[in-house]
ZAMARGU-4260 file (C-alpha; in steps of 0.2 Angstrom, whole numbers, plus 5000, padded with zeros to 4 digits):
<rodrens>
0) 5000/5000/5000 | 5014/5012/5005 | 5023/5008/4988 | 5008/5011/4978 | 5005/5028/4987
5) 5023/5033/4984 | 5021/5028/4966 | 5005/5039/4964 | 5013/5053/4973 | 5029/5052/4962
10) 5018/5051/4946 | 5008/5066/4951 | 5023/5076/4954 | 5031/5071/4938 | 5016/5075/4928
15) 5013/5091/4936 | 5031/5097/4933 | 5031/5099/4914 | 5049/5097/4912 | 5061/5108/4902
20) 5080/5107/4899 | 5091/5123/4902 | 5109/5126/4903 | 5118/5124/4919 | 5120/5141/4927
25) 5132/5148/4939 | 5123/5160/4951 | 5132/5175/4958 | 5123/5184/4972 | 5128/5196/4986
30) 5136/5182/4995 | 5148/5181/4980 | 5152/5200/4981 | 5138/5208/4971 | 5133/5225/4977
35) 5115/5222/4972 | 5104/5208/4966 | 5096/5220/4954 | 5107/5221/4938 | 5105/5230/4922
40) 5119/5225/4910 | 5134/5214/4909 | 5149/5215/4896 | 5167/5210/4895 | 5180/5223/4891
45) 5195/5223/4879 | 5206/5216/4893 | 5194/5202/4897 | 5187/5209/4913 | 5168/5207/4916
50) 5158/5222/4921 | 5141/5223/4929 | 5129/5238/4930 | 5119/5237/4946 | 5107/5248/4956
55) 5121/5249/4969 | 5136/5254/4959 | 5147/5247/4946 | 5156/5229/4948 | 5171/5222/4940
60) 5173/5203/4939 | 5190/5194/4936 | 5184/5176/4939 | 5189/5176/4957 | 5180/5191/4965
65) 5169/5206/4962 | 5177/5223/4965 | 5163/5236/4967 | 5164/5255/4963 | 5151/5266/4971
70) 5150/5284/4979 | 5166/5281/4988 | 5175/5280/4971 | 5167/5296/4964 | 5150/5291/4958
75) 5136/5303/4962 | 5123/5291/4958 | 5125/5272/4962 | 5111/5267/4949 | 5121/5262/4934
80) 5110/5263/4918 | 5122/5257/4905 | 5141/5253/4902 | 5151/5253/4886 | 5169/5249/4882
85) 5179/5264/4876 | 5190/5254/4864 | 5205/5254/4875 | 5206/5247/4892 | 5193/5258/4899
90) 5175/5259/4901 | 5161/5272/4899 | 5148/5272/4913 | 5131/5280/4912 | 5121/5283/4928
95) 5102/5284/4930 | 5105/5303/4933 | 5112/5305/4916 | 5130/5307/4922 | 5144/5299/4911
100) 5160/5293/4919 | 5176/5286/4912 | 5185/5271/4921 | 5203/5271/4917 | 5218/5266/4928
105) 5207/5258/4942 | 5198/5275/4945 | 5182/5283/4939 | 5182/5301/4933 | 5167/5312/4929
110) 5166/5318/4911 | 5166/5337/4907 | 5150/5334/4897 | 5139/5330/4912 | 5133/5348/4915
115) 5127/5349/4897 | 5117/5332/4899 | 5109/5338/4914 | 5101/5353/4905 | 5090/5341/4895
120) 5074/5335/4902 | 5072/5316/4901 | 5064/5302/4910 | 5079/5290/4911 | 5094/5285/4900
125) 5094/5267/4895 | 5107/5264/4882 | 5125/5270/4878 | 5136/5268/4863 | 5153/5275/4859
130) 5159/5279/4842 | 5179/5280/4843 | 5181/5285/4825 | 5170/5300/4828 | 5174/5303/4846
135) 5156/5304/4851 | 5145/5296/4864 | 5127/5292/4859 | 5115/5291/4874 | 5097/5286/4872
140) 5085/5295/4884 | 5067/5290/4887 | 5054/5301/4878 | 5068/5313/4872 | 5078/5305/4859
145) 5097/5301/4856 | 5110/5313/4862 | 5126/5314/4852 | 5139/5322/4863 | 5158/5323/4864
150) 5164/5318/4882 | 5173/5334/4884 | 5157/5344/4880 | 5164/5353/4865 | 5150/5348/4853
155) 5133/5340/4855 | 5116/5339/4847 | 5100/5329/4850 | 5093/5317/4837 | 5074/5316/4837
160) 5062/5307/4826 | 5050/5317/4816 | 5034/5307/4821 | 5026/5304/4838 | 5028/5285/4843
165) 5041/5282/4830 | 5056/5271/4835 | 5072/5280/4832 | 5087/5269/4827 | 5104/5277/4824
170) 5118/5266/4817 | 5135/5268/4827 | 5149/5259/4819 | 5141/5242/4816 | 5128/5243/4830
175) 5112/5251/4833 | 5106/5262/4847 | 5087/5265/4848 | 5075/5276/4857 | 5056/5275/4857
180) 5047/5292/4857 | 5030/5291/4865 | 5027/5309/4870 | 5027/5323/4858 | 5036/5339/4861
185) 5023/5354/4858 | 5037/5366/4854 | 5046/5355/4841 | 5032/5344/4834 | 5029/5351/4817
190) 5022/5336/4808 | 5005/5328/4809 | 5004/5312/4819 | 5004/5297/4808 | 5004/5278/4811
195) 5018/5272/4822 | 5034/5268/4812 | 5053/5267/4813 | 5065/5280/4808 | 5082/5273/4803
200) 5098/5285/4803 | 5112/5276/4793 | 5127/5284/4786 | 5119/5301/4785 | 5103/5294/4776
205) 5086/5293/4785 | 5074/5279/4781 | 5056/5278/4788 | 5046/5262/4788 | 5027/5264/4792
210) 5015/5251/4797 | 5019/5249/4815 | 5005/5248/4828 | 5003/5257/4844 | 4992/5245/4853
215) 5002/5244/4869 | 5005/5262/4875 | 5012/5257/4892 | 5026/5247/4884 | 5038/5260/4878
220) 5054/5250/4875 | 5060/5247/4858 | 5075/5241/4848 | 5083/5234/4832 | 5095/5221/4826
225) 5102/5219/4809 | 5100/5202/4801 | 5109/5204/4785 | 5113/5219/4773 | 5095/5224/4770
230) 5086/5214/4784 | 5081/5220/4801 | 5072/5213/4816 | 5063/5227/4825 | 5054/5227/4842
235) 5041/5240/4846 | 5026/5240/4858 | 5025/5222/4861 | 5028/5216/4843 | 5042/5210/4832
240) 5044/5216/4814 | 5055/5209/4801 | 5060/5222/4788 | 5067/5218/4771 | 5071/5233/4759
245) 5061/5246/4769 | 5046/5234/4770 | 5038/5225/4784 | 5038/5207/4778 | 5032/5198/4794
250) 5025/5203/4811 | 5024/5192/4827 | 5015/5199/4843 | 5021/5194/4860 | 5010/5205/4870
255) 5024/5206/4883 | 5038/5218/4887 | 5055/5214/4880 | 5070/5221/4888 | 5083/5213/4877
260) 5085/5203/4861 | 5100/5197/4851 | 5105/5185/4837 | 5115/5172/4847 | 5131/5163/4841
265) 5119/5149/4835 | 5110/5160/4823 | 5094/5159/4834 | 5084/5173/4841 | 5086/5176/4860
270) 5073/5186/4868 | 5072/5192/4886 | 5054/5194/4894 | 5056/5199/4912 | 5038/5199/4916
275) 5037/5181/4911 | 5053/5177/4920 | 5060/5169/4904 | 5074/5170/4892 | 5068/5162/4876
280) 5076/5155/4861 | 5067/5156/4844 | 5075/5147/4830 | 5068/5160/4817 | 5054/5171/4813
285) 5043/5157/4809 | 5045/5150/4826 | 5042/5167/4833 | 5026/5169/4824 | 5020/5151/4829
290) 5026/5152/4847 | 5039/5138/4846 | 5053/5142/4858 | 5064/5135/4871 | 5065/5142/4888
295) 5084/5145/4891 | 5082/5153/4908 | 5068/5156/4920 | 5072/5172/4928 | 5068/5191/4926
300) 5081/5194/4913 | 5085/5213/4911 | 5098/5210/4898 | 5110/5196/4892 | 5127/5195/4884
305) 5137/5181/4874 | 5156/5181/4877 | 5169/5176/4865 | 5168/5158/4869 | 5149/5157/4867
310) 5146/5158/4886 | 5129/5166/4891 | 5128/5180/4904 | 5111/5186/4911 | 5109/5201/4921
315) 5093/5199/4931 | 5081/5211/4940 | 5080/5201/4956 | 5092/5186/4956 | 5109/5194/4953
320) 5120/5188/4938 | 5119/5171/4930 | 5132/5162/4919 | 5131/5147/4908 | 5148/5142/4900
325) 5140/5134/4885 | 5121/5136/4883 | 5120/5123/4870 | 5124/5110/4884 | 5107/5107/4892
330) 5103/5100/4909 | 5087/5090/4912 | 5084/5088/4931 | 5066/5092/4933 | 5062/5076/4942
335) 5063/5070/4960 | 5080/5062/4963 | 5093/5069/4952 | 5106/5056/4954 | 5104/5046/4938
340) 5112/5029/4939 | 5107/5021/4922 | 5100/5026/4905 | 5093/5016/4890 | 5083/5018/4875
345) 5066/5009/4877 | 5050/5006/4869 | 5044/5019/4855 | 5061/5028/4857 | 5057/5033/4875
350) 5072/5035/4886 | 5072/5026/4903 | 5082/5033/4917 | 5086/5024/4933 | 5090/5033/4949
355) 5101/5031/4964 | 5086/5030/4975 | 5078/5016/4965 | 5065/5026/4955 | 5063/5024/4936
360) 5056/5036/4924 | 5052/5037/4905 | 5056/5053/4896 | 5050/5058/4879 | 5066/5064/4870
365) 5055/5075/4859 | 5044/5084/4872 | 5054/5079/4888 | 5038/5074/4896 | 5040/5063/4911
370) 5031/5047/4916 | 5035/5036/4931 | 5037/5017/4930 | 5030/5006/4943 | 5042/5003/4957
375) 5054/4988/4956 | 5057/4979/4972 | 5066/4980/4983 | 5061/4999/4986 | 5075/5011/4989
380) 5089/5000/4980 | 5099/5009/4967 | 5095/5004/4949 | 5112/4997/4943 | 5108/4994/4925
385) 5095/4995/4911 | 5093/4987/4894 | 5079/4985/4882 | 5075/4969/4873 | 5066/4971/4856
390) 5062/4952/4855 | 5048/4954/4868 | 5048/4973/4870 | 5054/4971/4888 | 5064/4982/4899
395) 5077/4973/4909 | 5083/4981/4925 | 5095/4977/4939 | 5093/4982/4957 | 5098/4969/4969
400) 5090/4956/4957 | 5088/4954/4939 | 5070/4959/4933 | 5061/4963/4917 | 5046/4975/4914
405) 5033/4970/4902 | 5024/4987/4901 | 5014/4984/4916 | 5023/4976/4930 | 5041/4971/4935
410) 5045/4952/4937 | 5061/4946/4946 | 5070/4932/4937 | 5072/4917/4948 | 5087/4905/4947
415) 5083/4887/4943 | 5082/4876/4959 | 5080/4858/4964 | 5062/4851/4966 | 5053/4858/4981
420) 5067/4870/4985 | 5063/4888/4988 | 5067/4899/4972 | 5080/4912/4973 | 5081/4928/4963
425) 5095/4930/4951 | 5107/4943/4958 | 5116/4946/4941 | 5111/4964/4940 | 5126/4976/4940
430) 5128/4975/4921 | 5115/4969/4908 | 5120/4967/4889 | 5111/4961/4874 | 5119/4950/4861
435) 5121/4958/4844 | 5106/4949/4837 | 5096/4953/4853 | 5092/4934/4856 | 5102/4933/4872
440) 5104/4943/4887 | 5120/4943/4897 | 5120/4949/4915 | 5132/4949/4929 | 5135/4954/4946
445) 5150/4954/4958 | 5149/4935/4960 | 5138/4928/4946 | 5136/4930/4927 | 5122/4922/4917
450) 5115/4921/4899 | 5096/4921/4896 | 5086/4917/4881 | 5077/4934/4877 | 5061/4925/4871
455) 5059/4911/4884 | 5069/4918/4898 | 5077/4901/4900 | 5095/4901/4908 | 5107/4897/4894
460) 5123/4898/4905 | 5126/4901/4924 | 5144/4905/4929 | 5145/4892/4943 | 5148/4880/4929
465) 5164/4889/4925 | 5172/4883/4941 | 5180/4899/4944 | 5176/4912/4957 | 5180/4929/4951
470) 5174/4947/4955 | 5165/4951/4939 | 5163/4968/4932 | 5156/4967/4915 | 5151/4955/4901
475) 5149/4957/4882 | 5146/4946/4867 | 5154/4953/4852 | 5149/4953/4834 | 5159/4937/4831
480) 5150/4928/4845 | 5165/4929/4857 | 5160/4932/4875 | 5171/4943/4885 | 5171/4944/4904
485) 5180/4957/4914 | 5185/4956/4932 | 5196/4963/4944 | 5212/4953/4938 | 5211/4953/4919
490) 5199/4950/4904 | 5193/4933/4900 | 5184/4924/4886 | 5171/4911/4889 | 5176/4896/4879
495) 5168/4879/4882 | 5160/4885/4898 | 5177/4890/4905 | 5185/4907/4907 | 5201/4908/4898
500) 5212/4923/4902 | 5217/4934/4887 | 5235/4940/4889 | 5232/4954/4877 | 5240/4970/4885
505) 5249/4973/4901 | 5237/4986/4906 | 5223/4973/4906 | 5232/4963/4920 | 5227/4976/4933
510) 5209/4973/4930 | 5195/4978/4918 | 5180/4988/4924 | 5170/4990/4907 | 5169/4982/4890
515) 5163/4989/4873 | 5164/4984/4855 | 5164/4998/4842 | 5155/4997/4825 | 5172/4994/4817
520) 5176/4979/4827 | 5188/4987/4839 | 5187/4981/4857 | 5188/4994/4871 | 5194/4990/4888
525) 5192/5001/4903 | 5207/4998/4915 | 5214/5006/4930 | 5228/5014/4920 | 5218/5020/4905
530) 5208/5015/4890 | 5215/5001/4879 | 5209/5000/4861 | 5212/4984/4852 | 5209/4983/4833
535) 5205/4964/4831 | 5209/4965/4813 | 5226/4973/4813 | 5230/4966/4831 | 5236/4984/4836
540) 5234/4991/4853 | 5233/5009/4859 | 5233/5015/4877 | 5224/5032/4880 | 5227/5040/4897
545) 5225/5056/4906 | 5241/5062/4898 | 5232/5061/4881 | 5217/5071/4888 | 5205/5058/4897
550) 5196/5065/4912 | 5205/5052/4922 | 5213/5034/4919 | 5198/5024/4927 | 5184/5025/4915
555) 5167/5019/4920 | 5155/5019/4905 | 5158/5019/4886 | 5147/5022/4871 | 5149/5027/4853
560) 5140/5039/4841 | 5144/5043/4823 | 5162/5036/4824 | 5165/5046/4840 | 5169/5036/4856
565) 5161/5043/4872 | 5168/5039/4889 | 5162/5044/4907 | 5171/5044/4923 | 5170/5052/4940
570) 5180/5067/4933 | 5169/5070/4918 | 5165/5064/4901 | 5175/5065/4885 | 5173/5062/4866
575) 5187/5053/4857 | 5189/5053/4838 | 5203/5051/4825 | 5207/5067/4815 | 5213/5067/4797
580) 5231/5064/4802 | 5227/5048/4812 | 5229/5057/4829 | 5217/5055/4843 | 5207/5071/4847
585) 5200/5071/4865 | 5188/5084/4871 | 5183/5083/4889 | 5166/5089/4896 | 5166/5094/4915
590) 5158/5107/4926 | 5170/5119/4917 | 5159/5116/4901 | 5142/5117/4909 | 5139/5100/4916
595) 5130/5100/4933 | 5142/5087/4940 | 5158/5078/4935 | 5152/5061/4941 | 5146/5052/4925
600) 5136/5036/4927 | 5130/5033/4910 | 5130/5039/4892 | 5117/5036/4879 | 5118/5042/4861
605) 5101/5047/4854 | 5100/5053/4836 | 5112/5068/4835 | 5112/5071/4853 | 5122/5063/4868
610) 5112/5060/4884 | 5124/5059/4899 | 5118/5053/4916 | 5126/5062/4931 | 5124/5063/4949
615) 5114/5079/4947 | 5103/5076/4932 | 5104/5072/4914 | 5115/5082/4902 | 5109/5083/4884
620) 5122/5090/4871 | 5124/5091/4853 | 5142/5089/4848 | 5138/5099/4832 | 5131/5114/4842
625) 5143/5113/4856 | 5154/5129/4857 | 5171/5126/4849 | 5185/5127/4862 | 5193/5144/4862
630) 5211/5148/4863 | 5217/5147/4881 | 5218/5165/4887 | 5234/5172/4893 | 5234/5177/4911
635) 5233/5196/4916 | 5244/5203/4929 | 5234/5212/4942 | 5245/5217/4956 | 5264/5218/4960
640) 5270/5221/4978 | 5288/5225/4982 | 5293/5223/5001 | 5275/5224/5006 | 5272/5240/4995
645) 5260/5239/4980 | 5267/5246/4964 | 5257/5254/4950 | 5250/5243/4936 | 5261/5253/4924
650) 5276/5243/4930 | 5270/5229/4918 | 5271/5240/4903 | 5290/5243/4905 | 5305/5234/4912
655) 5307/5241/4930 | 5323/5241/4939 | 5324/5239/4958 | 5337/5240/4971 | 5346/5225/4978
660) 5336/5226/4994 | 5319/5227/4985 | 5320/5209/4982 | 5304/5202/4991 | 5290/5201/4979
665) 5272/5196/4977 | 5265/5195/4960 | 5246/5193/4957 | 5237/5187/4941 | 5221/5180/4934
670) 5216/5170/4919 | 5200/5179/4915 | 5193/5163/4909 | 5177/5163/4918 | 5173/5145/4913
675) 5187/5138/4924 | 5186/5152/4937 | 5194/5149/4954 | 5198/5131/4948 | 5211/5137/4935
680) 5228/5129/4936 | 5244/5140/4933 | 5262/5136/4930 | 5276/5148/4931 | 5295/5150/4930
685) 5306/5165/4935 | 5318/5162/4920 | 5315/5155/4903 | 5328/5141/4906 | 5320/5135/4922
690) 5307/5121/4923 | 5289/5125/4925 | 5281/5125/4942 | 5263/5121/4945 | 5252/5131/4957
695) 5233/5132/4960 | 5233/5150/4967 | 5234/5166/4956 | 5249/5173/4965 | 5267/5171/4966
700) 5278/5175/4981 | 5297/5177/4979 | 5309/5180/4993 | 5327/5186/4994 | 5329/5186/4975
705) 5347/5188/4969 | 5352/5203/4958 | 5350/5200/4940 | 5338/5201/4925 | 5322/5191/4927
710) 5308/5186/4915 | 5293/5179/4925 | 5282/5169/4914 | 5264/5163/4920 | 5253/5152/4910
715) 5235/5146/4913 | 5227/5129/4909 | 5209/5128/4903 | 5197/5114/4908 | 5204/5103/4894
720) 5222/5104/4901 | 5228/5115/4887 | 5241/5128/4892 | 5240/5146/4887 | 5254/5157/4880
725) 5263/5164/4895 | 5261/5181/4901 | 5278/5189/4903 | 5285/5202/4916 | 5303/5208/4914
730) 5311/5217/4928 | 5329/5219/4935 | 5336/5219/4952 | 5351/5229/4953 | 5367/5224/4960
735) 5372/5233/4977 | 5383/5247/4973 | 5398/5238/4979 | 5395/5225/4966 | 5393/5236/4951
740) 5405/5239/4938 | 5407/5257/4941 | 5410/5255/4959 | 5422/5241/4956 | 5430/5253/4943
745) 5431/5267/4956 | 5437/5255/4969 | 5450/5248/4957 | 5455/5266/4953 | 5455/5271/4971
750) 5466/5256/4975 | 5476/5256/4959 | 5480/5274/4958 | 5488/5275/4976 | 5496/5259/4973
755) 5503/5265/4957 | 5509/5281/4965 | 5516/5271/4979 | 5525/5259/4968 | 5531/5273/4957
760) 5537/5282/4973 | 5544/5266/4979 | 5553/5263/4963 | 5559/5280/4963 | 5565/5278/4981
765) 5573/5262/4977 | 5581/5269/4961 | 5587/5283/4972 | 5593/5271/4985 | 5601/5261/4972
770) 5610/5276/4966 | 5614/5281/4984 | 5620/5263/4987 | 5631/5264/4971 | 5637/5281/4977
775) 5640/5274/4994 | 5649/5259/4987 | 5659/5271/4976 | 5663/5282/4992 | 5667/5266/5002
780) 5679/5261/4988 | 5686/5278/4988 | 5687/5278/5007 | 5695/5261/5006 | 5707/5268/4993
785) 5710/5283/5004 | 5710/5274/5021 | 5729/5272/5021 | 5743/5279/5011 | 5752/5266/5000
790) 5768/5272/5007 | 5762/5267/5024 | 5761/5249/5019 | 5778/5250/5010 | 5786/5259/5024
795) 5778/5247/5037 | 5786/5232/5027 | 5802/5241/5026 | 5801/5243/5045 | 5799/5224/5047
800) 5813/5221/5035 | 5824/5233/5046 | 5819/5223/5062 | 5824/5207/5053 | 5840/5214/5047
805) 5844/5220/5064 | 5840/5202/5070 | 5827/5210/5081 | 5815/5195/5078 | 5804/5199/5093
810) 5801/5217/5088 | 5799/5211/5070 | 5786/5198/5075 | 5777/5210/5086 | 5776/5223/5073
815) 5771/5211/5059 | 5757/5204/5070 | 5750/5221/5073 | 5752/5225/5055 | 5743/5209/5050
820) 5729/5213/5062 | 5727/5230/5055 | 5726/5223/5037 | 5713/5210/5043 | 5703/5224/5051
825) 5704/5234/5035 | 5698/5219/5025 | 5684/5215/5037 | 5677/5233/5037 | 5678/5234/5018
830) 5663/5222/5017 | 5653/5230/5031 | 5641/5245/5029 | 5642/5250/5047 | 5654/5245/5062
835) 5653/5249/5080 | 5662/5263/5088 | 5672/5251/5098 | 5679/5243/5082 | 5683/5259/5075
840) 5693/5265/5091 | 5702/5248/5091 | 5707/5250/5073 | 5713/5268/5076 | 5723/5263/5091
845) 5732/5249/5081 | 5735/5260/5067 | 5743/5274/5078 | 5753/5261/5087 | 5761/5255/5071
850) 5765/5272/5065 | 5773/5277/5082 | 5784/5262/5080 | 5788/5266/5062 | 5792/5284/5066
855) 5803/5278/5080 | 5795/5287/5094 | 5794/5304/5085 | 5776/5306/5092 | 5764/5299/5104
860) 5745/5298/5104 | 5731/5298/5116 | 5714/5292/5114 | 5700/5297/5126 | 5682/5290/5126
865) 5667/5298/5135 | 5661/5286/5148 | 5643/5290/5143 | 5646/5282/5126 | 5641/5264/5123
870) 5654/5261/5110 | 5648/5243/5107 | 5631/5250/5102 | 5635/5265/5092 | 5636/5262/5073
875) 5646/5272/5060 | 5653/5269/5043 | 5670/5260/5043 | 5686/5270/5040 | 5677/5286/5045
880) 5691/5294/5056 | 5706/5285/5048 | 5709/5298/5034 | 5710/5312/5046 | 5722/5302/5058
885) 5732/5297/5043 | 5734/5316/5038 | 5739/5320/5056 | 5753/5307/5056 | 5759/5311/5038
890) 5758/5330/5038 | 5756/5335/5056 | 5770/5324/5063 | 5783/5329/5049 | 5799/5335/5057
895) 5795/5330/5075 | 5808/5322/5085 | 5799/5315/5100 | 5788/5329/5105 | 5774/5326/5093
900) 5757/5322/5100 | 5741/5316/5092 | 5725/5317/5102 | 5709/5307/5098 | 5693/5311/5108
905) 5675/5304/5107 | 5662/5313/5116 | 5643/5313/5118 | 5634/5330/5118 | 5617/5333/5126
910) 5608/5333/5109 | 5613/5315/5105 | 5627/5321/5095 | 5643/5312/5094 | 5659/5323/5092
915) 5675/5315/5086 | 5690/5326/5088 | 5707/5323/5079 | 5720/5336/5085 | 5739/5336/5082
920) 5753/5349/5087 | 5761/5349/5070 | 5764/5362/5058 | 5746/5367/5056 | 5736/5371/5040
925) 5745/5387/5035 | 5762/5379/5034 | 5757/5363/5025 | 5757/5366/5006 | 5745/5351/5001
930) 5735/5351/5017 | 5720/5361/5011 | 5718/5350/4996 | 5718/5334/5005 | 5709/5340/5020
935) 5695/5347/5009 | 5693/5331/4999 | 5694/5320/5015 | 5681/5331/5024 | 5669/5331/5009
940) 5670/5313/5008 | 5667/5309/5026 | 5652/5322/5026 | 5644/5313/5011 | 5646/5296/5019
945) 5638/5302/5034 | 5623/5310/5024 | 5621/5293/5015 | 5620/5285/5032 | 5605/5295/5038
950) 5596/5311/5031 | 5594/5317/5049 | 5612/5314/5055 | 5616/5332/5055 | 5633/5327/5050
955) 5647/5341/5050 | 5666/5340/5047 | 5676/5355/5053 | 5695/5357/5050 | 5703/5371/5059
960) 5719/5376/5067 | 5720/5371/5085 | 5721/5385/5099 | 5738/5378/5104 | 5744/5377/5087
965) 5743/5362/5075 | 5727/5356/5066 | 5711/5351/5074 | 5697/5341/5065 | 5680/5340/5072
970) 5667/5327/5066 | 5650/5327/5072 | 5634/5318/5068 | 5618/5312/5077 | 5617/5295/5086
975) 5602/5286/5093 | 5596/5292/5110
</rodrens>
């Protein structure tokens, strides 16, 4: 009783809901960011942004979000009457108050022409067109006419029709702007009232067509579209008029207010009737006259717009914004449970649909009228499979058990049992297939498959006889009589009541979920790794996977229509065909293309249409009418941030350059492909030679980027997995100043120039030192040559000889020993630049001792040393004093006979000056003929040697007559403190 009541209630609901098929619409409301549910117009500008005019401001859509402009952004009136692209990247905006604004560079600016517009008396503006070639705006004002005005206000004039109730149409470029004049102006009306007509202004020529009616005075909106070179479709006062060569050739009366109408991409006439809450599609004028139309959308449509890929946008008066990706893909879901689990073509061409909740309905594919089928027991179980047998016009269905429907009732098929045993239902119901001749019915479930005679319902085969226990997925008898069985391990053939595994392709060994035989004999196997196609004639295999364009690798259902293979999965449907070059062309159909859901449960070709069962209704598409796939749009850069600071969008037009520490960046972009919207996939790379990186978010964050030139490329993918051409952004991060060539050059110069000067100075110094050294060596050689008179050596040897001749061997040995020591000291000092004062004193003492002996006591000598002198530490050039001592001996002691005296003193003065005095009591400077010459040479030589020793030695040599007589030589120079 309960099942019968449920059936009657379901039948009543289905009959009452006269079904219709409409596109799948995405619904945008205030929850999505719209400023108002009352919308007037939608369009897409030259950049690809969507713009929506509402009663609460202007809204821009980028596929992710709506950005709204209102009084905060400069609008005086938030009610937007019309919008129009300005031909560049901007937008003209017309408010209900008659003000015109220009959107450019993310800001709105009021036009200078607004004071002129406000001087006119009008009801309300309703249309706006821009003529870039002329530089004029055309504004249609209610009951006033069409105002032609320059945005800067430099020129304007009003275009008005000559007759009351005429429809004024002005051609602007290749479009028309219209205005319906319902009220006469007594001041300017100078023509008698005539029948309502249309006045067309085109290229400076005015044409008027009479014969229009004015039977709907309260409906004032009018308009016109051009059908061909001489044909027009005109709407006025609730009626459509077809005009050919200035003559009305057909009239169709709707009696309803029309707010918008266009010729769609499919060539049909689309008409919006908000009072009926319908957007209708008429195939042509004949359909318009006879009232044959398709309701595309049930909403109070104010206007509609077709984008470049054929998508339909509807601005509604109460429900926000609607969008259908492809209006040719229709969704039929006007029944209770929308989760369709099975489809088949039944009796009289009716389509039978089984639902997830167990209900089954019949659909007339011509009228889409629904009628329920009686319930099949058990109630509530999913309908797994459907098949129609033409042998007895029976519908076979599978729930938990296999059953058939004879047009009145369902009957469960019972398995044969032993006598007196309780009959059991055949549970082979997950897949039902007919043999090619329809004489046999094959059915299987997870643990059983059977073959049934279509006429007698006798069992021809039960899988228990195969002696194999497998998990069966599908079963199929091909055109050659071979029986294929798919299970979770492989694909088998039923041969002599046994399942024989077929080792055909490695992909089959992972399990087969579905089987299909194409009309050309190709076997199709759905596996976990893709779709395997086996040409049984050429024995050639092909494997198609996601990489080739399938929605996913695991396919659930397969069908064929007009040499096109159709497959369905939990990720969408796809059509597969070979192109002229022999390559597989795969097009996917998902929610991106207008499907209500991606879960595909069944596919049924009917005539030129494809019926697709989904988890949210039935999709009906005509492959010939489906919008062609557009080229994938290149992403648009929408924002760029440097170190948390937003940059102007103009940076994308040039190649900006940033400091080395401006290297933390955030780049934002959008695809502007509204079909994929927020589900768009992107890929990017920061240099052309780097591999692509995939991202699902429309932004890119880059941190601590090294200095260099960069080219960031961003590409977007459409719903088919095709990638766009990349958007490119070139920029530069400059080197820190210490790494720049100019800084390195300056640094090099700063280092090189001083070093060069230093090295030059050093080389000069070394050269001078070398010259001084050479001079010193030469002076030392001169000093060595001048350090003792050669006669001294000769005389000393004579003295030794004299001692020897006198047989004074002791004196000879002593003298010779001291002479040898003296010679050794001379030789040692000749190799040294400096010697100690102690060594110098020792040398002088030895020299004077020898001379005293040689001169046989003619003179004596005294050497006094200041105790304050550290003689071992004081350094001075060798043979410094010896030349003066030698002069004192040779010249000063000449003629002395025992009373000669030579005094040597070494004293330290307070100013760290060492003073060496050589004094004798000889004849003196005045009486020595050669003394001046020798002493002058000796003094200059000593002084020069001391200067070479140190520039700060303050060396001085003074040769003078001693106070007591004789000669005195004073040598002074600085020593260390």
